ROLUM-439185 format. One record per atom (N, C-alpha, C): residue number from 1; residue in three letters; atom name; x, z, y. Coordinates in nm, 3 decimals, m for minus. Each point is the difference from the previous one (the first is absolute). Last residue first. Layout:
<recs>
REC     i    aa   at        c1        c3        c2
REC   NUM   ALA   CA         X         Z         Y
...
</recs>
This chain:
<recs>
REC     i    aa   at        c1        c3        c2
REC   185   UNK    N    11.993     8.770     9.335
REC   185   UNK   CA     0.077    m0.099     0.068
REC   185   UNK    C    m0.079    m0.057     0.120
REC   184   UNK    N    m0.128     0.377    m0.314
REC   184   UNK   CA     0.114     0.062     0.125
REC   184   UNK    C     0.036    m0.151     0.080
REC   183   UNK    N    m0.313    m0.027    m0.394
REC   183   UNK   CA    m0.056     0.035     0.121
REC   183   UNK    C     0.096     0.024     0.107
REC   182   UNK    N     0.045    m0.114    m0.494
REC   182   UNK   CA     0.081    m0.056     0.122
REC   182   UNK    C    m0.075     0.025     0.131
REC   181   UNK    N     0.006     0.287    m0.515
REC   181   UNK   CA    m0.067    m0.082     0.122
REC   181   UNK    C     0.096    m0.045     0.108
REC   180   UNK    N     0.006     0.083    m0.557
REC   180   UNK   CA     0.081     0.024     0.103
REC   180   UNK    C    m0.072    m0.078     0.129
REC   179   UNK    N    m0.188     0.208    m0.503
REC   179   UNK   CA     0.012    m0.106     0.092
REC   179   UNK    C     0.117     0.035     0.105
REC   178   UNK    N    m0.214     0.271    m0.383
REC   178   UNK   CA     0.134    m0.044     0.010
REC   178   UNK    C     0.029    m0.122     0.087
REC   177   UNK    N    m0.487     0.023    m0.176
REC   177   UNK   CA     0.080     0.109     0.040
REC   177   UNK    C     0.163    m0.070    m0.007
REC   176   UNK    N    m0.597    m0.130     0.019
REC   176   UNK   CA     0.144    m0.062    m0.021
REC   176   UNK    C     0.108     0.130     0.051
REC   175   UNK    N    m0.451     0.101    m0.002
REC   175   UNK   CA    m0.026    m0.157    m0.077
REC   175   UNK    C     0.145    m0.060    m0.030
REC   174   UNK    N    m0.230     0.536     0.085
REC   174   UNK   CA     0.115    m0.090     0.020
REC   174   UNK    C    m0.023    m0.129    m0.073
REC   173   UNK    N    m0.422     0.216     0.238
REC   173   UNK   CA     0.083     0.040    m0.136
REC   173   UNK    C     0.135    m0.071     0.053
REC   172   UNK    N    m0.470     0.197     0.292
REC   172   UNK   CA     0.118    m0.082    m0.006
REC   172   UNK    C     0.085     0.060    m0.127
REC   171   UNK    N    m0.544     0.049     0.007
REC   171   UNK   CA     0.148     0.077     0.079
REC   171   UNK    C     0.095    m0.095    m0.040
REC   170   UNK    N    m0.172    m0.264     0.082
REC   170   UNK   CA    m0.087     0.122     0.037
REC   170   UNK    C    m0.024     0.061    m0.129
REC   169   UNK    N     0.387    m0.396     0.154
REC   169   UNK   CA    m0.118     0.026    m0.070
REC   169   UNK    C    m0.063     0.116     0.058
REC   168   UNK    N     0.542    m0.147    m0.049
REC   168   UNK   CA    m0.142    m0.060     0.031
REC   168   UNK    C    m0.097     0.086    m0.038
REC   167   UNK    N     0.580    m0.026     0.087
REC   167   UNK   CA    m0.098     0.085    m0.045
REC   167   UNK    C    m0.132    m0.086     0.052
REC   166   UNK    N     0.582    m0.024    m0.090
REC   166   UNK   CA    m0.101    m0.082     0.044
REC   166   UNK    C    m0.149     0.083    m0.058
REC   165   UNK    N     0.552     0.176     0.090
REC   165   UNK   CA    m0.150    m0.001    m0.085
REC   165   UNK    C    m0.070    m0.093     0.066
REC   164   UNK    N     0.435     0.230     0.111
REC   164   UNK   CA     0.011    m0.129    m0.054
REC   164   UNK    C    m0.112    m0.027    m0.079
REC   163   UNK    N     0.039     0.510     0.037
REC   163   UNK   CA     0.055    m0.096     0.090
REC   163   UNK    C     0.008    m0.127    m0.074
REC   162   UNK    N    m0.419     0.329    m0.104
REC   162   UNK   CA     0.163     0.002    m0.002
REC   162   UNK    C     0.074    m0.108     0.081
REC   161   UNK    N    m0.483     0.269     0.090
REC   161   UNK   CA     0.043    m0.131    m0.067
REC   161   UNK    C     0.148     0.004    m0.010
REC   160   UNK    N    m0.443     0.353     0.015
REC   160   UNK   CA     0.117    m0.031     0.025
REC   160   UNK    C     0.048    m0.109    m0.062
REC   159   UNK    N    m0.541     0.066     0.070
REC   159   UNK   CA     0.118     0.092    m0.059
REC   159   UNK    C     0.144    m0.065     0.069
REC   158   UNK    N    m0.431    m0.174     0.142
REC   158   UNK   CA    m0.035     0.148    m0.025
REC   158   UNK    C     0.121     0.069    m0.066
REC   157   UNK    N    m0.140    m0.506     0.273
REC   157   UNK   CA     0.101     0.074    m0.057
REC   157   UNK    C    m0.037     0.166     0.013
REC   156   UNK    N    m0.256    m0.494    m0.015
REC   156   UNK   CA    m0.030     0.126     0.049
REC   156   UNK    C     0.118     0.101    m0.047
REC   155   UNK    N    m0.034    m0.550     0.139
REC   155   UNK   CA     0.012     0.091    m0.109
REC   155   UNK    C    m0.026     0.137     0.084
REC   154   UNK    N    m0.020    m0.474     0.185
REC   154   UNK   CA    m0.142     0.053    m0.066
REC   154   UNK    C     0.054     0.117    m0.081
REC   153   UNK    N     0.393    m0.319     0.075
REC   153   UNK   CA    m0.112    m0.004     0.084
REC   153   UNK    C    m0.136     0.072    m0.099
REC   152   UNK    N     0.500     0.123    m0.165
REC   152   UNK   CA    m0.066    m0.109     0.028
REC   152   UNK    C    m0.138     0.027     0.073
REC   151   UNK    N     0.490     0.228     0.040
REC   151   UNK   CA    m0.123     0.022    m0.037
REC   151   UNK    C    m0.081    m0.094    m0.008
REC   150   UNK    N     0.546     0.067    m0.063
REC   150   UNK   CA    m0.132    m0.083     0.062
REC   150   UNK    C    m0.126     0.050    m0.054
REC   149   UNK    N     0.541     0.241     0.059
REC   149   UNK   CA    m0.131    m0.010    m0.084
REC   149   UNK    C    m0.078    m0.090     0.092
REC   148   UNK    N     0.451     0.229     0.095
REC   148   UNK   CA     0.000    m0.159    m0.053
REC   148   UNK    C    m0.144     0.006    m0.096
REC   147   UNK    N     0.122     0.478     0.081
REC   147   UNK   CA     0.045    m0.111     0.071
REC   147   UNK    C    m0.029    m0.129    m0.062
REC   146   UNK    N    m0.330     0.417    m0.114
REC   146   UNK   CA     0.144    m0.041     0.018
REC   146   UNK    C     0.025    m0.121     0.079
REC   145   UNK    N    m0.431     0.349     0.026
REC   145   UNK   CA     0.045    m0.159    m0.047
REC   145   UNK    C     0.151     0.004     0.033
REC   144   UNK    N    m0.358     0.395    m0.065
REC   144   UNK   CA     0.097    m0.016     0.020
REC   144   UNK    C     0.048    m0.157    m0.043
REC   143   UNK    N    m0.469     0.327     0.105
REC   143   UNK   CA     0.051    m0.120    m0.051
REC   143   UNK    C     0.155    m0.001     0.054
REC   142   UNK    N    m0.381     0.312     0.116
REC   142   UNK   CA     0.093     0.020    m0.110
REC   142   UNK    C     0.083    m0.091    m0.056
REC   141   UNK    N    m0.458    m0.123     0.237
REC   141   UNK   CA     0.090     0.116     0.025
REC   141   UNK    C     0.065     0.008    m0.122
REC   140   UNK    N    m0.138    m0.507     0.078
REC   140   UNK   CA    m0.071     0.144    m0.005
REC   140   UNK    C     0.119     0.102     0.016
REC   139   UNK    N    m0.047    m0.556     0.148
REC   139   UNK   CA     0.084     0.105    m0.056
REC   139   UNK    C    m0.063     0.133     0.013
REC   138   UNK    N    m0.183    m0.549    m0.010
REC   138   UNK   CA    m0.019     0.149     0.038
REC   138   UNK    C     0.106     0.091    m0.048
REC   137   UNK    N    m0.103    m0.551     0.134
REC   137   UNK   CA     0.037     0.102    m0.098
REC   137   UNK    C    m0.014     0.129     0.042
REC   136   UNK    N    m0.065    m0.476     0.225
REC   136   UNK   CA    m0.117     0.076    m0.056
REC   136   UNK    C     0.043     0.104    m0.096
REC   135   UNK    N     0.388    m0.355     0.080
REC   135   UNK   CA    m0.125     0.036     0.047
REC   135   UNK    C    m0.092     0.059    m0.061
REC   134   UNK    N     0.500     0.095    m0.127
REC   134   UNK   CA    m0.080    m0.100     0.027
REC   134   UNK    C    m0.140     0.032     0.052
REC   133   UNK    N     0.511     0.216     0.010
REC   133   UNK   CA    m0.130     0.034    m0.029
REC   133   UNK    C    m0.096    m0.098     0.042
REC   132   UNK    N     0.556     0.077    m0.106
REC   132   UNK   CA    m0.089    m0.088     0.042
REC   132   UNK    C    m0.153     0.039    m0.045
REC   131   UNK    N     0.529     0.233     0.083
REC   131   UNK   CA    m0.130     0.025    m0.061
REC   131   UNK    C    m0.110    m0.131     0.032
REC   130   UNK    N     0.494     0.191     0.139
REC   130   UNK   CA    m0.038    m0.138    m0.079
REC   130   UNK    C    m0.108    m0.019    m0.066
REC   129   UNK    N     0.138     0.502     0.044
REC   129   UNK   CA     0.051    m0.116     0.079
REC   129   UNK    C    m0.028    m0.137    m0.077
REC   128   UNK    N    m0.307     0.432    m0.086
REC   128   UNK   CA     0.118    m0.019     0.039
REC   128   UNK    C     0.041    m0.093     0.040
REC   127   UNK    N    m0.405     0.330     0.020
REC   127   UNK   CA     0.016    m0.133    m0.031
REC   127   UNK    C     0.139    m0.031     0.023
REC   126   UNK    N    m0.352     0.473    m0.065
REC   126   UNK   CA     0.150    m0.063     0.035
REC   126   UNK    C     0.014    m0.153    m0.056
REC   125   UNK    N    m0.392     0.451     0.102
REC   125   UNK   CA     0.035    m0.129    m0.034
REC   125   UNK    C     0.114    m0.055     0.037
REC   124   UNK    N    m0.242     0.513    m0.098
REC   124   UNK   CA     0.093    m0.094     0.062
REC   124   UNK    C    m0.007    m0.140    m0.061
REC   123   UNK    N    m0.427     0.332    m0.027
REC   123   UNK   CA     0.146    m0.019    m0.055
REC   123   UNK    C     0.073    m0.091     0.059
REC   122   UNK    N    m0.512     0.295     0.060
REC   122   UNK   CA     0.107    m0.079     0.028
REC   122   UNK    C     0.117     0.000    m0.083
REC   121   UNK    N    m0.563     0.090     0.073
REC   121   UNK   CA     0.108     0.053    m0.115
REC   121   UNK    C     0.111    m0.113     0.054
REC   120   UNK    N    m0.424     0.246     0.312
REC   120   UNK   CA     0.087    m0.109    m0.070
REC   120   UNK    C     0.079     0.035    m0.110
REC   119   UNK    N    m0.478     0.222     0.141
REC   119   UNK   CA     0.116    m0.005     0.053
REC   119   UNK    C     0.081    m0.133    m0.049
REC   118   UNK    N    m0.454     0.252    m0.080
REC   118   UNK   CA     0.003    m0.144     0.032
REC   118   UNK    C     0.135    m0.022     0.056
REC   117   UNK    N    m0.278     0.369    m0.258
REC   117   UNK   CA     0.149    m0.011     0.035
REC   117   UNK    C     0.026    m0.147     0.020
REC   116   UNK    N    m0.458     0.162    m0.091
REC   116   UNK   CA     0.059     0.121     0.069
REC   116   UNK    C     0.146    m0.028     0.011
REC   115   UNK    N    m0.175    m0.312    m0.357
REC   115   UNK   CA    m0.092     0.065     0.094
REC   115   UNK    C     0.078     0.121     0.044
REC   114   UNK    N     0.307    m0.414    m0.169
REC   114   UNK   CA    m0.076     0.138    m0.060
REC   114   UNK    C    m0.084     0.043     0.120
REC   113   UNK    N     0.310    m0.374     0.006
REC   113   UNK   CA    m0.124    m0.015     0.014
REC   113   UNK    C    m0.098     0.118    m0.050
REC   112   UNK    N     0.505    m0.156     0.255
REC   112   UNK   CA    m0.071     0.107    m0.099
REC   112   UNK    C    m0.151    m0.011    m0.016
REC   111   UNK    N     0.345    m0.393     0.213
REC   111   UNK   CA    m0.085     0.088     0.029
REC   111   UNK    C    m0.062     0.076    m0.119
REC   110   UNK    N     0.492    m0.232     0.071
REC   110   UNK   CA    m0.124    m0.050     0.010
REC   110   UNK    C    m0.084     0.118     0.002
REC   109   UNK    N     0.509    m0.199     0.142
REC   109   UNK   CA    m0.079     0.100    m0.024
REC   109   UNK    C    m0.132    m0.079    m0.045
REC   108   UNK    N     0.384    m0.226     0.176
REC   108   UNK   CA     0.071     0.117    m0.065
REC   108   UNK    C    m0.097     0.125    m0.053
REC   107   UNK    N    m0.020    m0.574     0.118
REC   107   UNK   CA    m0.036     0.143     0.040
REC   107   UNK    C     0.086     0.065    m0.108
REC   106   UNK    N    m0.053    m0.529     0.177
REC   106   UNK   CA     0.080     0.093    m0.058
REC   106   UNK    C    m0.038     0.136     0.051
REC   105   UNK    N    m0.162    m0.565    m0.005
REC   105   UNK   CA    m0.043     0.141     0.054
REC   105   UNK    C     0.092     0.059    m0.095
REC   104   UNK    N    m0.028    m0.506     0.173
REC   104   UNK   CA     0.044     0.079    m0.096
REC   104   UNK    C    m0.057     0.145     0.053
REC   103   UNK    N    m0.096    m0.480     0.191
REC   103   UNK   CA    m0.074     0.068    m0.081
REC   103   UNK    C     0.069     0.105    m0.100
REC   102   UNK    N     0.334    m0.356     0.123
REC   102   UNK   CA    m0.124     0.014     0.057
REC   102   UNK    C    m0.101     0.083    m0.085
REC   101   UNK    N     0.528     0.042    m0.107
REC   101   UNK   CA    m0.076    m0.108     0.033
REC   101   UNK    C    m0.134     0.061     0.064
REC   100   UNK    N     0.526     0.157    m0.018
REC   100   UNK   CA    m0.127     0.042    m0.040
REC   100   UNK    C    m0.098    m0.093     0.043
REC    99   UNK    N     0.550     0.091    m0.107
REC    99   UNK   CA    m0.115    m0.091     0.030
REC    99   UNK    C    m0.124     0.041    m0.022
REC    98   UNK    N     0.523     0.226     0.079
REC    98   UNK   CA    m0.109    m0.008    m0.080
REC    98   UNK    C    m0.095    m0.113     0.075
REC    97   UNK    N     0.469     0.206     0.104
REC    97   UNK   CA    m0.027    m0.150    m0.034
REC    97   UNK    C    m0.127    m0.011    m0.096
REC    96   UNK    N     0.141     0.505     0.017
REC    96   UNK   CA     0.072    m0.121     0.110
REC    96   UNK    C    m0.062    m0.121    m0.094
REC    95   UNK    N    m0.293     0.441    m0.096
REC    95   UNK   CA     0.133    m0.047    m0.003
REC    95   UNK    C     0.021    m0.107     0.111
REC    94   UNK    N    m0.382     0.365    m0.006
REC    94   UNK   CA    m0.012    m0.131    m0.046
REC    94   UNK    C     0.163    m0.039     0.042
REC    93   UNK    N    m0.310     0.480    m0.052
REC    93   UNK   CA     0.118    m0.050     0.019
REC    93   UNK    C    m0.003    m0.147    m0.039
REC    92   UNK    N    m0.354     0.432     0.088
REC    92   UNK   CA     0.013    m0.147    m0.020
REC    92   UNK    C     0.107    m0.049     0.054
REC    91   UNK    N    m0.280     0.516    m0.073
REC    91   UNK   CA     0.131    m0.086     0.023
REC    91   UNK    C    m0.017    m0.154    m0.058
REC    90   UNK    N    m0.382     0.339     0.144
REC    90   UNK   CA     0.119     0.070    m0.072
REC    90   UNK    C     0.134    m0.090     0.043
REC    89   UNK    N    m0.457    m0.137     0.092
REC    89   UNK   CA    m0.019     0.140     0.014
REC    89   UNK    C     0.121     0.077    m0.058
REC    88   UNK    N    m0.084    m0.548     0.195
REC    88   UNK   CA     0.075     0.103    m0.065
REC    88   UNK    C    m0.040     0.146     0.037
REC    87   UNK    N    m0.114    m0.586    m0.004
REC    87   UNK   CA    m0.054     0.117     0.027
REC    87   UNK    C     0.085     0.100    m0.060
REC    86   UNK    N    m0.020    m0.553     0.110
REC    86   UNK   CA     0.100     0.097    m0.055
REC    86   UNK    C    m0.039     0.164     0.046
REC    85   UNK    N    m0.177    m0.583     0.010
REC    85   UNK   CA    m0.030     0.156     0.011
REC    85   UNK    C     0.083     0.078    m0.075
REC    84   UNK    N    m0.051    m0.546     0.183
REC    84   UNK   CA     0.074     0.109    m0.089
REC    84   UNK    C    m0.029     0.122     0.057
REC    83   UNK    N    m0.094    m0.471     0.163
REC    83   UNK   CA    m0.112     0.073    m0.057
REC    83   UNK    C     0.049     0.117    m0.110
REC    82   UNK    N     0.337    m0.426     0.087
REC    82   UNK   CA    m0.119     0.049     0.083
REC    82   UNK    C    m0.088     0.097    m0.090
REC    81   UNK    N     0.544    m0.021    m0.094
REC    81   UNK   CA    m0.105    m0.080     0.032
REC    81   UNK    C    m0.119     0.040     0.077
REC    80   UNK    N     0.514     0.170    m0.044
REC    80   UNK   CA    m0.130     0.047    m0.022
REC    80   UNK    C    m0.073    m0.091     0.044
REC    79   UNK    N     0.542     0.077    m0.144
REC    79   UNK   CA    m0.114    m0.086     0.099
REC    79   UNK    C    m0.118     0.072    m0.070
REC    78   UNK    N     0.542     0.206     0.074
REC    78   UNK   CA    m0.125    m0.032    m0.083
REC    78   UNK    C    m0.097    m0.080     0.086
REC    77   UNK    N     0.453     0.175     0.106
REC    77   UNK   CA    m0.027    m0.137    m0.040
REC    77   UNK    C    m0.115    m0.006    m0.083
REC    76   UNK    N     0.169     0.513     0.022
REC    76   UNK   CA     0.037    m0.149     0.074
REC    76   UNK    C    m0.030    m0.118    m0.051
REC    75   UNK    N    m0.307     0.441    m0.128
REC    75   UNK   CA     0.134    m0.041     0.001
REC    75   UNK    C     0.019    m0.117     0.078
REC    74   UNK    N    m0.387     0.404     0.040
REC    74   UNK   CA    m0.002    m0.163    m0.039
REC    74   UNK    C     0.140    m0.015     0.017
REC    73   UNK    N    m0.305     0.463    m0.050
REC    73   UNK   CA     0.118    m0.064     0.043
REC    73   UNK    C     0.004    m0.130    m0.054
REC    72   UNK    N    m0.354     0.428     0.100
REC    72   UNK   CA     0.022    m0.146    m0.035
REC    72   UNK    C     0.130    m0.053     0.043
REC    71   UNK    N    m0.212     0.534    m0.059
REC    71   UNK   CA     0.060    m0.111     0.041
REC    71   UNK    C    m0.023    m0.125    m0.049
REC    70   UNK    N    m0.253     0.536     0.134
REC    70   UNK   CA     0.059    m0.094    m0.080
REC    70   UNK    C     0.076    m0.096     0.043
REC    69   UNK    N    m0.324     0.332     0.207
REC    69   UNK   CA     0.160     0.042    m0.010
REC    69   UNK    C     0.081    m0.069    m0.107
REC    68   UNK    N    m0.503    m0.092     0.074
REC    68   UNK   CA     0.052     0.151    m0.058
REC    68   UNK    C     0.143     0.021    m0.021
REC    67   UNK    N    m0.126    m0.529     0.039
REC    67   UNK   CA    m0.054     0.121     0.066
REC    67   UNK    C     0.038     0.139    m0.074
REC    66   UNK    N     0.060    m0.569     0.120
REC    66   UNK   CA     0.090     0.106    m0.078
REC    66   UNK    C    m0.047     0.128     0.073
REC    65   UNK    N    m0.082    m0.572    m0.052
REC    65   UNK   CA    m0.085     0.127     0.056
REC    65   UNK    C     0.100     0.098    m0.102
REC    64   UNK    N    m0.013    m0.551     0.164
REC    64   UNK   CA     0.077     0.104    m0.046
REC    64   UNK    C    m0.073     0.133     0.042
REC    63   UNK    N    m0.114    m0.557    m0.033
REC    63   UNK   CA    m0.054     0.119     0.040
REC    63   UNK    C     0.091     0.114    m0.074
REC    62   UNK    N    m0.004    m0.561     0.180
REC    62   UNK   CA     0.062     0.130    m0.101
REC    62   UNK    C    m0.046     0.105     0.054
REC    61   UNK    N    m0.090    m0.563     0.070
REC    61   UNK   CA    m0.047     0.158     0.055
REC    61   UNK    C     0.066     0.072    m0.100
REC    60   UNK    N     0.277    m0.428     0.021
REC    60   UNK   CA    m0.143     0.044     0.063
REC    60   UNK    C    m0.037     0.113    m0.014
REC    59   UNK    N     0.431    m0.194    m0.100
REC    59   UNK   CA    m0.060    m0.107     0.049
REC    59   UNK    C    m0.148     0.008     0.048
REC    58   UNK    N     0.520     0.288    m0.042
REC    58   UNK   CA    m0.154     0.008    m0.047
REC    58   UNK    C    m0.058    m0.127     0.055
REC    57   UNK    N     0.523     0.269    m0.097
REC    57   UNK   CA    m0.086    m0.103     0.069
REC    57   UNK    C    m0.134    m0.001    m0.049
REC    56   UNK    N     0.527     0.252     0.072
REC    56   UNK   CA    m0.098     0.014    m0.091
REC    56   UNK    C    m0.108    m0.113     0.087
REC    55   UNK    N     0.454     0.191     0.090
REC    55   UNK   CA    m0.021    m0.131     0.002
REC    55   UNK    C    m0.115    m0.042    m0.105
REC    54   UNK    N     0.164     0.521     0.014
REC    54   UNK   CA     0.064    m0.127     0.074
REC    54   UNK    C    m0.077    m0.132    m0.063
REC    53   UNK    N    m0.276     0.451    m0.100
REC    53   UNK   CA     0.145    m0.055    m0.004
REC    53   UNK    C     0.026    m0.119     0.093
REC    52   UNK    N    m0.373     0.422     0.036
REC    52   UNK   CA     0.011    m0.145    m0.035
REC    52   UNK    C     0.123    m0.037    m0.010
REC    51   UNK    N    m0.304     0.455    m0.052
REC    51   UNK   CA     0.162    m0.056     0.041
REC    51   UNK    C    m0.007    m0.141    m0.042
REC    50   UNK    N    m0.381     0.443     0.095
REC    50   UNK   CA     0.022    m0.141    m0.034
REC    50   UNK    C     0.132    m0.045     0.026
REC    49   UNK    N    m0.247     0.507    m0.033
REC    49   UNK   CA     0.114    m0.090     0.020
REC    49   UNK    C    m0.005    m0.146    m0.054
REC    48   UNK    N    m0.325     0.507     0.158
REC    48   UNK   CA     0.065    m0.112    m0.111
REC    48   UNK    C     0.070    m0.063     0.059
REC    47   UNK    N    m0.233     0.369     0.209
REC    47   UNK   CA     0.151    m0.011     0.003
REC    47   UNK    C     0.038    m0.094    m0.124
REC    46   UNK    N    m0.491     0.078     0.083
REC    46   UNK   CA     0.099     0.117    m0.021
REC    46   UNK    C     0.135    m0.033    m0.037
REC    45   UNK    N    m0.237    m0.442     0.008
REC    45   UNK   CA    m0.082     0.127     0.034
REC    45   UNK    C     0.098     0.126    m0.065
REC    44   UNK    N    m0.055    m0.584     0.138
REC    44   UNK   CA     0.060     0.102    m0.047
REC    44   UNK    C    m0.049     0.117     0.025
REC    43   UNK    N    m0.069    m0.566    m0.047
REC    43   UNK   CA    m0.048     0.123     0.042
REC    43   UNK    C     0.076     0.112    m0.059
REC    42   UNK    N     0.035    m0.554     0.157
REC    42   UNK   CA     0.056     0.113    m0.059
REC    42   UNK    C    m0.077     0.120     0.040
REC    41   UNK    N    m0.003    m0.550    m0.017
REC    41   UNK   CA    m0.095     0.089     0.025
REC    41   UNK    C     0.068     0.116    m0.059
REC    40   UNK    N     0.134    m0.525     0.166
REC    40   UNK   CA     0.019     0.115    m0.083
REC    40   UNK    C    m0.053     0.135     0.039
REC    39   UNK    N    m0.066    m0.597     0.018
REC    39   UNK   CA    m0.028     0.154     0.050
REC    39   UNK    C     0.039     0.092    m0.093
REC    38   UNK    N     0.259    m0.456    m0.001
REC    38   UNK   CA    m0.141     0.031     0.011
REC    38   UNK    C    m0.030     0.144     0.073
REC    37   UNK    N     0.472    m0.215    m0.052
REC    37   UNK   CA    m0.093    m0.091     0.050
REC    37   UNK    C    m0.162     0.020     0.015
REC    36   UNK    N     0.521     0.252    m0.037
REC    36   UNK   CA    m0.162     0.014    m0.041
REC    36   UNK    C    m0.076    m0.092     0.090
REC    35   UNK    N     0.552     0.093    m0.122
REC    35   UNK   CA    m0.083    m0.088     0.051
REC    35   UNK    C    m0.146     0.039    m0.062
REC    34   UNK    N     0.482     0.306     0.141
REC    34   UNK   CA    m0.111    m0.047    m0.106
REC    34   UNK    C    m0.085    m0.112     0.073
REC    33   UNK    N     0.400     0.279     0.132
REC    33   UNK   CA    m0.004    m0.125    m0.028
REC    33   UNK    C    m0.074    m0.039    m0.085
REC    32   UNK    N     0.025     0.510     0.039
REC    32   UNK   CA     0.076    m0.100     0.049
REC    32   UNK    C    m0.015    m0.132    m0.062
REC    31   UNK    N    m0.273     0.436    m0.032
REC    31   UNK   CA    m0.026    m0.115    m0.051
REC    31   UNK    C     0.081    m0.102     0.074
REC    30   UNK    N    m0.144     0.548    m0.117
REC    30   UNK   CA     0.111    m0.073     0.039
REC    30   UNK    C    m0.013    m0.140    m0.059
REC    29   UNK    N    m0.327     0.444     0.137
REC    29   UNK   CA     0.014    m0.128    m0.048
REC    29   UNK    C     0.142    m0.059     0.046
REC    28   UNK    N    m0.305     0.477    m0.030
REC    28   UNK   CA     0.126    m0.067    m0.004
REC    28   UNK    C    m0.001    m0.125    m0.042
REC    27   UNK    N    m0.358     0.415     0.201
REC    27   UNK   CA     0.017    m0.128    m0.093
REC    27   UNK    C     0.159    m0.048     0.030
REC    26   UNK    N    m0.397     0.437     0.077
REC    26   UNK   CA     0.117    m0.069     0.048
REC    26   UNK    C     0.016    m0.113    m0.132
REC    25   UNK    N    m0.495     0.199     0.126
REC    25   UNK   CA     0.140     0.075     0.012
REC    25   UNK    C     0.120    m0.071     0.027
REC    24   UNK    N    m0.426    m0.188    m0.041
REC    24   UNK   CA    m0.041     0.143     0.057
REC    24   UNK    C     0.112     0.084    m0.001
REC    23   UNK    N    m0.091    m0.561    m0.007
REC    23   UNK   CA     0.056     0.111    m0.051
REC    23   UNK    C    m0.053     0.119     0.066
REC    22   UNK    N    m0.010    m0.592    m0.041
REC    22   UNK   CA    m0.096     0.127     0.014
REC    22   UNK    C     0.066     0.111    m0.078
REC    21   UNK    N     0.153    m0.532     0.194
REC    21   UNK   CA     0.029     0.131    m0.064
REC    21   UNK    C    m0.094     0.115     0.041
REC    20   UNK    N     0.072    m0.582    m0.008
REC    20   UNK   CA    m0.086     0.100     0.041
REC    20   UNK    C     0.036     0.136    m0.075
REC    19   UNK    N     0.227    m0.513     0.169
REC    19   UNK   CA     0.011     0.121    m0.101
REC    19   UNK    C    m0.108     0.104     0.056
REC    18   UNK    N     0.160    m0.480     0.131
REC    18   UNK   CA    m0.135     0.038    m0.059
REC    18   UNK    C     0.000     0.113    m0.098
REC    17   UNK    N     0.355    m0.176     0.291
REC    17   UNK   CA     0.022    m0.022    m0.128
REC    17   UNK    C    m0.134     0.028    m0.085
REC    16   UNK    N     0.055     0.060     0.485
REC    16   UNK   CA     0.061    m0.127    m0.029
REC    16   UNK    C    m0.036    m0.046    m0.152
REC    15   UNK    N    m0.073     0.449     0.155
REC    15   UNK   CA    m0.128    m0.085     0.012
REC    15   UNK    C     0.049    m0.130    m0.032
REC    14   UNK    N     0.342     0.291    m0.006
REC    14   UNK   CA    m0.085     0.017    m0.110
REC    14   UNK    C    m0.140    m0.075     0.005
REC    13   UNK    N     0.327     0.001     0.348
REC    13   UNK   CA     0.063    m0.060    m0.142
REC    13   UNK    C    m0.096    m0.011    m0.101
REC    12   UNK    N    m0.088     0.200     0.402
REC    12   UNK   CA    m0.029    m0.137     0.035
REC    12   UNK    C     0.069    m0.067    m0.158
REC    11   UNK    N     0.020     0.468     0.033
REC    11   UNK   CA    m0.164    m0.026     0.006
REC    11   UNK    C     0.005    m0.167    m0.012
REC    10   UNK    N     0.430     0.202     0.069
REC    10   UNK   CA    m0.036    m0.002    m0.118
REC    10   UNK    C    m0.160    m0.028    m0.028
REC     9   UNK    N     0.159     0.007     0.441
REC     9   UNK   CA     0.076    m0.114    m0.078
REC     9   UNK    C    m0.035     0.013    m0.136
REC     8   UNK    N    m0.135     0.338     0.253
REC     8   UNK   CA    m0.070    m0.095     0.060
REC     8   UNK    C     0.062    m0.129    m0.100
REC     7   UNK    N     0.184     0.411    m0.047
REC     7   UNK   CA    m0.137    m0.001    m0.074
REC     7   UNK    C    m0.068    m0.135     0.041
REC     6   UNK    N     0.431     0.086     0.213
REC     6   UNK   CA    m0.004    m0.022    m0.161
REC     6   UNK    C    m0.129    m0.021    m0.050
REC     5   UNK    N    m0.006     0.124     0.425
REC     5   UNK   CA     0.053    m0.142     0.004
REC     5   UNK    C     0.016    m0.028    m0.148
REC     4   UNK    N    m0.099     0.436     0.097
REC     4   UNK   CA    m0.121    m0.074     0.025
REC     4   UNK    C     0.032    m0.144    m0.007
REC     3   UNK    N     0.357     0.291    m0.052
REC     3   UNK   CA    m0.080     0.020    m0.084
REC     3   UNK    C    m0.129    m0.082    m0.002
REC     2   UNK    N     0.311     0.042     0.342
REC     2   UNK   CA     0.034    m0.077    m0.103
REC     2   UNK    C    m0.077    m0.007    m0.127
REC     1   UNK    N    m0.109     0.275     0.394
REC     1   UNK   CA    m0.017    m0.125     0.018
REC     1   UNK    C     0.038    m0.105    m0.103
</recs>
């Protein structure tokens, strides 16, 4: 009886938050004290994990997809704006106090294009603390973005970015380095 009451309460809470969860195995979501104003679409498959830290917030549609037993981790105090898509086939870890602007795409894979081998090529993506990713940016597989980095709007990040840098362009290149970010204030 207590389990049914708990599930009913959880369903009401999830429905109120406009969360849609599609899964065929298990999912672990830790999201205390979060403020999600828009629709949160979560897709998990094969015992994947999505972990959302404390005091995270979003203002619009957010799509989180973790499949094939892999993970997405979003650190504490991270803000995600409208129309953001984060898709993991390996591992995507986003640090604390990050800002992710609208229309950002973060993926840890791409498709193999050889005939007869249409699988995926995957590599971990790590985004450090205090990173600001500008609107309409794309972060691709295998990228490590260090702490205190600003990714300008419309950038396509294909390579690692050292700490205290500002990057812009397609592909993203360092336009300013050895800066100290005030994003944590």
